[in-house]
VEXMIMI-99739 format. One record per residue (C-alpha): residue number from 1; residue in one letter; chain; x, y, z. Coordinates in steps of 0.5 Angstrom, whole numbers, plus 2048, in hexadecimal, padded with zeros to 3 digits. Each point is the difference from the previous one (the first is absolute). Last residue first. Layout:
BEGIN
num, residu, chaine, X, Y, Z
NUM, A, A, X, Y, Z
...
This chain:
BEGIN
num, residu, chaine, X, Y, Z
394, T, A, 8C1, 7CC, 77F
393, K, A, 805, 804, 803
392, K, A, 7FF, 808, 800
391, P, A, 805, 804, 7FC
390, P, A, 805, 804, 804
389, S, A, 7FE, 807, 801
388, R, A, 803, 805, 7FC
387, V, A, 804, 806, 803
386, K, A, 800, 806, 7FC
385, P, A, 806, 804, 801
384, P, A, 800, 806, 805
383, A, A, 7FF, 807, 7FC
382, P, A, 806, 804, 800
381, P, A, 800, 806, 804
380, P, A, 7FE, 806, 7FD
379, A, A, 806, 804, 7FE
378, K, A, 802, 806, 804
377, T, A, 801, 807, 7FD
376, E, A, 806, 804, 800
375, T, A, 7FF, 807, 7FE
374, P, A, 804, 801, 7F9
373, A, A, 805, 806, 801
372, T, A, 7FD, 806, 7FD
371, L, A, 800, 805, 806
370, L, A, 806, 7FE, 802
369, D, A, 804, 800, 7FA
368, G, A, 7FD, 807, 7FF
367, L, A, 802, 802, 807
366, A, A, 807, 7FE, 7FE
365, R, A, 800, 804, 7FA
364, W, A, 7FD, 806, 803
363, V, A, 806, 800, 805
362, A, A, 805, 7FF, 7FB
361, P, A, 7FD, 806, 7FC
360, L, A, 800, 804, 806
359, E, A, 808, 800, 801
358, G, A, 802, 807, 7FF
357, R, A, 804, 800, 806
356, V, A, 7FD, 806, 805
355, S, A, 7FA, 803, 7FB
354, W, A, 7FE, 7F9, 7FD
353, L, A, 801, 7FC, 807
352, A, A, 7FB, 805, 803
351, A, A, 7FB, 7FF, 7FA
350, G, A, 801, 7F9, 801
349, V, A, 7FE, 7FF, 807
348, L, A, 7FA, 804, 7FF
347, V, A, 7FE, 7FD, 7FA
346, A, A, 801, 7F9, 803
345, V, A, 7FC, 801, 806
344, S, A, 7FA, 802, 7FC
343, L, A, 801, 7FA, 7FB
342, L, A, 801, 7FB, 806
341, V, A, 7FA, 802, 803
340, M, A, 7FC, 7FF, 7FA
339, A, A, 803, 7F9, 7FE
338, V, A, 7FE, 7FE, 807
337, V, A, 7F9, 802, 7FF
336, S, A, 800, 7FC, 7F9
335, I, A, 803, 7FA, 804
334, G, A, 7FB, 800, 805
333, G, A, 7FA, 800, 7FB
332, P, A, 7FC, 806, 7FE
331, R, A, 7F9, 800, 803
330, P, A, 7FA, 7FD, 7FC
329, T, A, 7FA, 805, 801
328, E, A, 7FB, 800, 805
327, R, A, 7FA, 804, 7FD
326, D, A, 7FE, 807, 802
325, G, A, 804, 803, 7FB
324, N, A, 7FB, 7FD, 7FB
323, S, A, 7FB, 804, 803
322, E, A, 7FA, 7FE, 804
321, G, A, 7FB, 806, 802
320, P, A, 7FB, 7FA, 7FE
319, H, A, 802, 7F9, 801
318, R, A, 803, 7FE, 7F9
317, A, A, 7FD, 7FA, 7FC
316, P, A, 805, 7FF, 7FA
315, A, A, 7FE, 804, 7FA
314, D, A, 7FB, 7FD, 7FB
313, K, A, 7FF, 801, 7F8
312, T, A, 806, 806, 7FF
311, T, A, 7FE, 804, 7FB
310, A, A, 801, 807, 803
309, G, A, 7FD, 806, 7FD
308, F, A, 7FE, 803, 807
307, V, A, 806, 7FF, 804
306, P, A, 801, 7F9, 804
305, A, A, 800, 800, 807
304, S, A, 805, 802, 806
303, A, A, 7FC, 800, 806
302, A, A, 7FF, 807, 802
301, R, A, 804, 802, 806
300, G, A, 7FE, 802, 807
299, R, A, 7FE, 807, 802
298, G, A, 800, 806, 7FB
297, L, A, 7F9, 802, 802
296, L, A, 7FD, 7FD, 7FA
295, R, A, 804, 7FA, 802
294, D, A, 7FC, 800, 806
293, Q, A, 7F9, 801, 7FD
292, L, A, 802, 7FA, 7FB
291, Q, A, 801, 7FC, 806
290, R, A, 7FA, 802, 804
289, A, A, 7FB, 7FF, 7FA
288, T, A, 803, 7F8, 801
287, Q, A, 803, 7FB, 7FC
286, P, A, 804, 805, 7FC
285, R, A, 801, 7FD, 7F9
284, D, A, 804, 7FB, 7FD
283, R, A, 7FC, 7FA, 803
282, A, A, 7FA, 802, 7FC
281, H, A, 803, 7FF, 7F9
280, V, A, 7FE, 806, 7FC
279, Q, A, 804, 805, 803
278, M, A, 7FC, 807, 801
277, A, A, 802, 801, 807
276, W, A, 807, 800, 7FF
275, Q, A, 800, 805, 7FA
274, V, A, 7FC, 805, 803
273, C, A, 805, 7FF, 806
272, E, A, 805, 801, 7FC
271, L, A, 7FD, 806, 7FC
270, L, A, 7FF, 804, 807
269, L, A, 807, 7FE, 802
268, P, A, 803, 803, 7FA
267, T, A, 7FD, 807, 801
266, Y, A, 7FA, 803, 7FC
265, E, A, 801, 806, 7FD
264, A, A, 804, 7FD, 7FA
263, K, A, 7F9, 7FF, 7FC
262, A, A, 7FD, 7F9, 800
261, G, A, 7FF, 7FB, 7FA
260, K, A, 807, 7FE, 800
259, A, A, 801, 7FF, 807
258, V, A, 7FA, 7FC, 800
257, P, A, 802, 7FB, 7FB
256, R, A, 7FB, 7FF, 7FB
255, L, A, 7FC, 7FA, 802
254, P, A, 800, 7FB, 7FA
253, D, A, 805, 7FB, 803
252, I, A, 804, 7FE, 7FB
251, K, A, 7FF, 7F9, 7FD
250, Y, A, 803, 7F9, 803
249, D, A, 7F9, 7FD, 7FF
248, L, A, 7FE, 7FF, 807
247, L, A, 802, 808, 801
246, A, A, 7FC, 802, 7FB
245, R, A, 7FA, 7FC, 803
244, Y, A, 801, 803, 807
243, R, A, 800, 807, 7FD
242, D, A, 7FA, 7FF, 7FC
241, L, A, 7FD, 7FE, 807
240, A, A, 802, 806, 804
239, S, A, 7FD, 804, 7FB
238, D, A, 804, 806, 7FE
237, P, A, 800, 806, 804
236, H, A, 7FB, 806, 7FF
235, K, A, 804, 806, 7FE
234, G, A, 802, 807, 803
233, T, A, 807, 7FD, 802
232, V, A, 800, 802, 807
231, C, A, 7F9, 800, 802
230, R, A, 7FF, 7FA, 7FC
229, Y, A, 806, 7FC, 803
228, M, A, 7FE, 802, 807
227, T, A, 7F9, 7FD, 7FE
226, A, A, 804, 7F9, 7FE
225, G, A, 804, 800, 806
224, I, A, 7FA, 801, 804
223, A, A, 7FD, 7FA, 7FC
222, Y, A, 806, 7FC, 801
221, V, A, 800, 801, 808
220, D, A, 7F8, 7FE, 800
219, S, A, 803, 7F9, 7FD
218, W, A, 806, 800, 805
217, P, A, 7FA, 800, 806
216, G, A, 7FE, 7F9, 7FD
215, L, A, 7FD, 7FC, 7FA
214, E, A, 803, 7F9, 7FE
213, G, A, 802, 7FF, 7F9
212, K, A, 7FE, 800, 7F9
211, D, A, 7FA, 7FB, 800
210, P, A, 7FB, 806, 7FE
209, Y, A, 803, 807, 7FF
208, Q, A, 801, 803, 807
207, E, A, 807, 7FD, 800
206, V, A, 802, 804, 7FA
205, P, A, 7FF, 807, 804
204, A, A, 7FA, 804, 7FF
203, Y, A, 802, 808, 7FE
202, G, A, 801, 7FF, 7F9
201, H, A, 7F9, 7FC, 7FF
200, T, A, 7FB, 802, 805
199, L, A, 7FD, 7FA, 803
198, A, A, 7FA, 7FB, 801
197, T, A, 801, 7FA, 7FB
196, R, A, 7FA, 7FD, 7FD
195, S, A, 803, 7FB, 7FC
194, A, A, 803, 7FD, 805
193, H, A, 7FA, 7FD, 802
192, G, A, 7FD, 7FD, 807
191, A, A, 800, 804, 806
190, G, A, 807, 803, 7FF
189, S, A, 7FD, 806, 7FC
188, M, A, 7FB, 801, 806
187, A, A, 806, 800, 805
186, H, A, 804, 805, 7FC
185, R, A, 7FA, 805, 800
184, A, A, 7FF, 7FF, 808
183, S, A, 808, 802, 800
182, G, A, 7FF, 806, 7FC
181, F, A, 800, 805, 805
180, D, A, 7FD, 807, 7FE
179, I, A, 804, 805, 804
178, L, A, 807, 801, 802
177, M, A, 801, 807, 804
176, P, A, 804, 806, 7FE
175, S, A, 801, 807, 804
174, G, A, 800, 806, 7FB
173, D, A, 7FC, 804, 805
172, K, A, 7FA, 800, 7FB
171, R, A, 800, 7F8, 801
170, L, A, 804, 7FC, 7FB
169, Y, A, 7FD, 7F9, 7FE
168, I, A, 804, 7FB, 7FD
167, N, A, 7FC, 7FB, 7FD
166, E, A, 800, 803, 7F9
165, P, A, 808, 801, 800
164, K, A, 800, 7F8, 801
163, I, A, 800, 7FB, 805
162, D, A, 7FB, 7FA, 7FF
161, L, A, 802, 7FA, 804
160, H, A, 7FF, 803, 807
159, L, A, 802, 7FB, 804
158, L, A, 7FE, 7FE, 807
157, R, A, 804, 7FC, 805
156, A, A, 7FF, 805, 806
155, E, A, 807, 801, 7FF
154, H, A, 7FF, 801, 7F9
153, V, A, 7FB, 806, 801
152, A, A, 805, 803, 805
151, Q, A, 806, 800, 7FB
150, L, A, 7FB, 803, 7FB
149, G, A, 7FE, 806, 804
148, N, A, 808, 802, 801
147, L, A, 801, 7FE, 7F9
146, I, A, 7FB, 805, 7FE
145, P, A, 803, 805, 805
144, M, A, 807, 800, 7FC
143, V, A, 7FD, 800, 7F9
142, I, A, 7FC, 806, 800
141, R, A, 805, 805, 803
140, L, A, 805, 7FC, 7FC
139, L, A, 7FD, 802, 7FA
138, S, A, 800, 807, 802
137, S, A, 807, 800, 801
136, E, A, 802, 7FC, 7FA
135, D, A, 7FC, 805, 7FB
134, I, A, 7FA, 7FE, 7FD
133, R, A, 7FE, 7FE, 7F9
132, Q, A, 7FA, 7FF, 7FB
131, N, A, 800, 808, 7FF
130, S, A, 7FE, 802, 807
129, Q, A, 7F9, 800, 7FF
128, K, A, 7FF, 7F9, 7FD
127, L, A, 805, 7FE, 805
126, H, A, 7FB, 802, 806
125, Q, A, 7FA, 7FD, 7FD
124, A, A, 804, 7F9, 800
123, L, A, 802, 802, 807
122, T, A, 7F9, 800, 802
121, H, A, 7FC, 806, 802
120, G, A, 7FE, 804, 806
119, E, A, 7FA, 801, 805
118, E, A, 7FF, 7FB, 805
117, Y, A, 7FB, 7FB, 801
116, E, A, 800, 7FA, 806
115, M, A, 7FE, 7FA, 7FD
114, V, A, 7F9, 7FB, 800
113, T, A, 801, 7FA, 7FC
112, Y, A, 7FA, 7FD, 7FD
111, A, A, 7FE, 7F9, 7FE
110, T, A, 7FB, 7FD, 7FB
109, G, A, 7F9, 7FD, 7FF
108, N, A, 7FD, 807, 801
107, A, A, 803, 801, 807
106, E, A, 806, 7FD, 804
105, L, A, 804, 805, 805
104, F, A, 807, 802, 801
103, R, A, 802, 805, 806
102, L, A, 805, 806, 801
101, V, A, 806, 7FE, 7FB
100, R, A, 806, 805, 801
99, V, A, 804, 800, 7F9
98, I, A, 807, 7FE, 802
97, N, A, 806, 805, 801
96, P, A, 7FD, 803, 807
95, H, A, 7FF, 7F9, 803
94, K, A, 7FA, 7FE, 803
93, F, A, 7FF, 7F9, 7FE
92, R, A, 7FB, 7FB, 803
91, A, A, 7FB, 802, 7FB
90, L, A, 805, 7FE, 7FB
89, A, A, 7FF, 7F9, 802
88, R, A, 7F9, 800, 800
87, A, A, 800, 803, 7F9
86, E, A, 804, 7FB, 7FD
85, K, A, 7FC, 7FA, 803
84, L, A, 7FA, 804, 7FD
83, F, A, 803, 800, 7F9
82, N, A, 803, 7F9, 801
81, K, A, 7F8, 7FD, 800
80, L, A, 7FE, 805, 7FB
79, G, A, 806, 7FD, 7FB
78, W, A, 7FE, 7F9, 802
77, R, A, 7F8, 801, 7FF
76, Y, A, 802, 804, 7F9
75, D, A, 804, 7FA, 7FE
74, R, A, 7FB, 7FB, 801
73, I, A, 7FB, 803, 7FD
72, A, A, 804, 802, 7FA
71, E, A, 802, 7F8, 7FF
70, R, A, 7F9, 7FD, 801
69, S, A, 7FD, 805, 7FB
68, L, A, 7FA, 805, 800
67, Q, A, 804, 806, 801
66, P, A, 801, 803, 807
65, I, A, 7FB, 805, 803
64, V, A, 801, 807, 803
63, A, A, 7F9, 802, 802
62, G, A, 7FD, 807, 7FE
61, T, A, 7F9, 7FD, 800
60, R, A, 7FE, 802, 7F9
59, P, A, 807, 802, 7FC
58, D, A, 803, 7F9, 803
57, R, A, 807, 801, 801
56, A, A, 806, 7FC, 7FC
55, A, A, 804, 7FA, 802
54, V, A, 806, 7FC, 7FE
53, D, A, 804, 804, 7FC
52, Q, A, 7FE, 806, 803
51, P, A, 802, 7FF, 807
50, L, A, 7FB, 804, 804
49, Y, A, 803, 801, 808
48, E, A, 7FE, 807, 802
47, K, A, 805, 805, 803
46, I, A, 7FD, 805, 804
45, A, A, 804, 807, 801
44, V, A, 7FD, 804, 806
43, H, A, 7FE, 807, 801
42, A, A, 7FD, 802, 807
41, G, A, 7F9, 802, 802
40, L, A, 801, 7FC, 806
39, A, A, 7F9, 7FC, 800
38, T, A, 7FF, 801, 7F8
37, D, A, 807, 7FE, 7FF
36, R, A, 801, 803, 7F9
35, A, A, 803, 7FC, 7FA
34, L, A, 805, 800, 7FA
33, Y, A, 800, 7FA, 7FD
32, T, A, 805, 7FA, 7FE
31, I, A, 7FE, 7FB, 7FA
30, G, A, 803, 7F9, 800
29, F, A, 804, 7FA, 7FD
28, G, A, 802, 803, 7F9
27, G, A, 801, 807, 802
26, H, A, 7FC, 806, 803
25, G, A, 801, 807, 802
24, L, A, 7FC, 805, 805
23, V, A, 7F9, 7FF, 7FE
22, A, A, 7FC, 805, 803
21, E, A, 7FB, 802, 806
20, V, A, 7FE, 7F9, 803
19, T, A, 7FC, 801, 806
18, Y, A, 803, 7FC, 806
17, E, A, 7FC, 7FE, 806
16, A, A, 7FF, 7F9, 7FE
15, L, A, 801, 800, 7F8
14, T, A, 7FC, 806, 7FD
13, S, A, 800, 802, 7F9
12, G, A, 7FF, 807, 7FF
11, P, A, 805, 800, 7FA
10, K, A, 7FF, 7FA, 7FC
9, L, A, 804, 7FA, 801
8, G, A, 805, 7FE, 7FB
7, D, A, 7FF, 7FB, 7FB
6, K, A, 800, 805, 7FA
5, H, A, 806, 803, 803
4, Y, A, 802, 808, 801
3, A, A, 805, 804, 803
2, S, A, 800, 805, 805
1, M, A, 806, 805, 803
């Protein structure tokens, strides 16, 4: 259960009324601890903001100090501000599929988010124990509740921006919840420099890369699709940026089609939803978590989207759920409708005459003359002659 980090707080360290017991996990932007609430005697998880690219812990004082450059100090402060903003927003939530934030505090030159702690493991750990894949019913028992939580997050005008198997936590009873929101990390990467991009390749959509589009609920939908792809194929998906560049160059999409990587035990509907959610262009994906959830339940329709491996550079924009059949198509002209009616009547009359008089060929010849007769078209009226005005007298 415990991990190690060279910059982590030592066991026995105190933060307000909490005593640190162990490191639960860490990433490029922070460390998560198991701690005990000394007042209530309950365990909590505490996440510390510590972006390793721009800051480190002072071993003497325990304080987190940004690097001595104007750029690093700016990025650190910007990220800290958004870390606290995210904590305040999440503290308002009480959803069974979103990690519960109890409080936040500032100490050691940084900030901490205190969360409920529940025993369990991540989806990534579960996949390692399940031969890298899980069956469809188990996958849906994870994804459908997560989509419920994600919809609530989006309705509060928040984004997760780091959904992946490592950030889906499975409690001991199997119920899932989203943890480790990445919007603060993304905000820091946008503070100044494109070179410091806070995302997980393969799970982040192309618009999370610098100057590649607008973020929205559809961005988290892509990450859900990529997570499902991982669970179905056992492979990490290719980077969305690589896929985007391939399509721009009219090359084949490097992402292996999900239907080829999955076993026969998965239904076409599930595979279709994975493909839909992972479209490179945001406009071709479900625009909300609810829309993807409805399609997984068999309601609605997925937009007709290019299959993985397509080389189309840019498809026409579509509203989500719109198929080609939803669009208005040209109606046949009046003469075509009349021809079809006459053909039906002629067949019936001709069959009767054939049996009585043997005159079917004459009827068909007459019908052929009617259908192939040229239609009369009116020529446009001739243009009125140009009248020149008489020359002016000088």
